[in-house]
C-alpha positions in Angstrom: 159.0 122.3 123.2 158.3 118.6 122.7 155.5 117.4 125.0 156.0 113.8 126.1 153.0 111.5 125.6 153.2 110.3 129.1 152.9 113.8 130.5 149.5 114.3 129.0 148.2 110.7 129.0 148.8 110.0 132.7 150.6 107.2 134.5 149.5 103.5 134.2 146.5 102.5 136.3 146.5 99.2 138.1 143.8 97.5 140.2 144.9 95.6 143.4 143.0 93.3 145.7 142.8 96.1 148.3 141.9 98.8 145.8 139.2 101.2 147.2 135.9 102.2 145.5 137.6 105.4 144.5 140.5 103.4 142.9 138.0 101.3 140.9 136.2 104.4 139.7 139.6 105.9 138.6 140.3 102.6 136.7 136.9 102.8 135.0 137.6 106.4 133.9 141.1 105.4 132.7 139.8 102.5 130.7 137.2 104.6 128.9 139.7 107.2 128.2 142.2 104.7 126.8 140.0 102.4 124.8 137.7 105.1 123.5 140.5 107.4 122.6 139.8 110.4 124.9 136.0 110.4 124.4 133.3 112.9 125.1 130.8 110.6 126.7 127.2 111.1 127.8 126.1 109.4 130.9 123.7 107.2 128.9 126.6 105.8 126.9 128.3 104.3 129.9 128.3 100.5 130.2 126.4 100.3 133.5 126.3 96.5 133.7 130.0 96.0 132.9 130.9 98.8 135.4 128.8 97.0 138.1 130.5 93.7 137.5 133.9 95.3 137.5 133.2 97.1 140.8 132.1 93.8 142.5 135.2 92.1 141.1 133.2 89.8 138.7 135.2 91.4 135.8 139.0 92.0 135.7 140.4 95.1 134.1 141.2 93.0 131.0 137.5 91.8 130.7 136.2 95.3 131.3 138.5 96.5 128.4 137.1 93.8 126.2 133.5 94.9 127.1 134.3 98.4 126.0 136.0 97.3 122.8 133.1 95.1 121.9 130.4 97.6 122.8 128.1 99.2 120.2 129.7 102.5 121.2 133.2 101.4 120.1 131.8 99.9 116.9 129.9 103.0 116.0 132.8 105.3 116.6 135.7 103.3 115.0 134.4 100.4 113.0 131.3 101.5 111.2 132.5 105.0 110.2 136.3 104.6 109.7 138.3 103.1 106.9 139.7 99.6 107.7 143.3 100.9 107.9 142.2 103.5 110.5 140.2 100.9 112.5 143.2 98.6 112.8 145.5 101.5 113.6 143.3 102.5 116.4 142.9 99.0 117.8 146.6 98.8 118.2 146.7 102.2 119.9 143.7 101.6 122.2 144.4 97.9 123.1 148.1 97.5 122.9 149.3 101.0 123.5 151.4 101.2 120.3 151.3 101.8 116.6 151.3 98.9 114.1 154.8 97.7 113.3 154.5 97.0 109.6 152.2 96.4 106.6 152.1 92.6 107.3 150.7 93.3 110.8 148.0 95.6 109.5 147.1 93.3 106.6 146.7 90.4 108.9 144.3 92.2 111.2 142.3 93.6 108.2 142.1 90.0 106.9 141.0 88.6 110.3 138.2 91.2 110.7 137.0 90.6 107.1 137.1 86.8 107.3 136.5 86.0 111.0 134.5 88.9 112.2 134.6 91.9 114.5 134.7 89.9 117.8 137.7 87.8 116.6 139.6 91.0 115.6 139.1 92.5 119.1 139.9 89.2 120.9 143.2 88.8 118.9 144.6 91.8 120.8 143.2 91.2 124.3 144.0 87.4 124.3 147.4 87.8 122.8 150.7 87.3 124.6 151.7 90.9 124.0 148.7 92.2 125.9 149.0 89.7 128.7 152.7 90.2 129.0 152.4 94.0 129.4 149.1 94.6 131.1 148.0 91.2 132.5 144.6 91.1 134.1 144.6 94.2 136.2 146.5 97.1 134.4 144.6 99.5 132.1 146.4 99.6 128.7 148.5 102.7 128.3 150.8 104.2 125.6 153.8 102.1 126.5 155.4 102.8 123.1 155.8 106.4 124.1 159.0 105.6 126.1 162.0 103.8 124.7 161.9 100.1 125.5 164.4 97.2 125.1 163.8 95.6 121.8 161.5 98.3 120.5 162.4 99.9 117.1 162.7 103.7 116.9 160.0 103.8 114.3 157.5 102.5 116.9 158.4 105.3 119.3 158.0 107.9 116.5 154.7 106.6 115.2 152.8 106.7 118.5 153.3 110.4 118.5 151.4 110.6 115.2 148.5 108.6 116.7 148.4 110.4 120.1 147.3 114.0 119.6 146.9 115.1 123.2 143.9 115.6 125.4 142.3 118.2 123.1 141.5 115.7 120.4 139.2 112.6 120.4 140.1 109.7 118.2 136.6 109.4 116.6 137.0 112.9 115.1 139.6 111.6 112.7 138.4 109.0 110.1 141.4 108.6 107.9 144.6 106.7 108.7 147.5 108.7 110.0 150.1 106.0 109.2 149.0 104.4 106.0 151.9 105.8 103.9 154.6 105.3 106.5 153.6 101.7 107.1 153.0 100.8 103.5 156.5 102.1 102.5 158.3 101.2 105.8 159.4 104.8 105.8 160.8 106.8 108.8 158.2 108.7 110.7 158.9 112.2 112.0 157.9 112.9 115.6 154.9 115.2 115.7 154.5 116.1 119.4 151.0 116.0 121.0 149.5 119.1 122.5 149.1 119.5 126.2 146.4 122.1 125.8 144.9 123.4 122.5 144.2 121.4 119.4 147.1 120.8 117.1 147.1 120.7 113.3 146.0 117.3 111.9 148.7 115.0 110.6 148.4 114.8 106.8 149.0 111.5 105.1 148.0 112.5 101.6 151.0 112.9 99.3 151.9 113.1 95.6 153.6 109.7 95.8 152.1 106.8 93.9 151.6 103.3 95.3 150.9 99.9 93.7 148.4 97.7 95.5 148.3 94.1 94.4 145.0 92.4 95.3 143.6 88.9 95.0 139.9 88.6 94.9 136.8 86.9 93.6 134.8 89.9 92.4 136.8 90.9 89.4 135.3 90.4 86.0 132.0 88.7 85.2 132.7 85.5 87.1 132.6 86.3 90.8 133.8 82.8 91.7 137.0 83.1 89.7 140.1 84.2 91.6 142.2 86.8 89.9 145.0 89.2 90.6 144.4 93.0 90.1 146.8 95.9 90.5 145.8 99.4 91.5 147.9 102.5 91.2 146.8 105.2 93.6 148.2 108.3 95.3 149.0 108.3 99.0 146.1 110.6 99.6 143.6 108.1 98.0 145.1 104.9 99.5 142.7 104.6 102.4 139.4 104.8 100.4 140.9 102.4 97.8 141.7 99.9 100.6 138.2 100.3 102.0 136.7 99.6 98.5 138.9 96.5 98.1 137.8 95.1 101.5 134.1 95.7 100.6 134.6 93.8 97.4 136.1 90.8 99.3 139.6 91.3 97.9 142.8 90.3 99.8 145.7 92.8 99.7 148.9 90.9 98.8 151.3 93.9 98.8 151.6 97.7 98.8 154.7 99.2 97.4 155.8 102.7 96.4 156.4 103.1 92.7 156.9 106.9 92.3 
């Protein structure tokens, strides 16, 4: 039986001017669950100051979401210990409620984070027209791509199922990208339904296919100031660590294509 994402992720949560204290606490719980990817949190990890400001209406839902995404907790769970591809993949899931659409979208966010910094990467989602148009100031982000929408490609609907693994799995437990091959090759993505109860088998993105990564960078050869083009041939299973190494070296990914 296919378990719908909405049936295990819950209905969208919105804060109103007349929302009660209980309603605000429910919104706080929903924001933590969404932005931190079904976390197991200790009381000491909660953002006491941001929660207080939210409860006295000094912060909107959108600004509370921003506070969580810019917190040391979010950085430690998803930025410092994950490959760049996985970090961007999760930002789309947590902040926009969908999977990345294509390689260009992922590459742009990896570039922004590398060149403009962590805060600029987070702000690019929360201050964007897509976020404001779907969630505004007072709706907690949710997995909106899990239901068919006008103008949404089928591939987006399928891919969110590979990012959302149900209530039994926390996002920080998976460090590698789940969509790197599908996005790099613009390939169809099979729906892998989430679990409503127990843990499901992890989605495997390692394959025997070979990909060509074309990179422009400064760190190739003896002259670090000289720009050059370098090509890597890697298997699908080794693509994420190779992308991570390229980003550490300051390289810019120009294209990723399947060659075999």
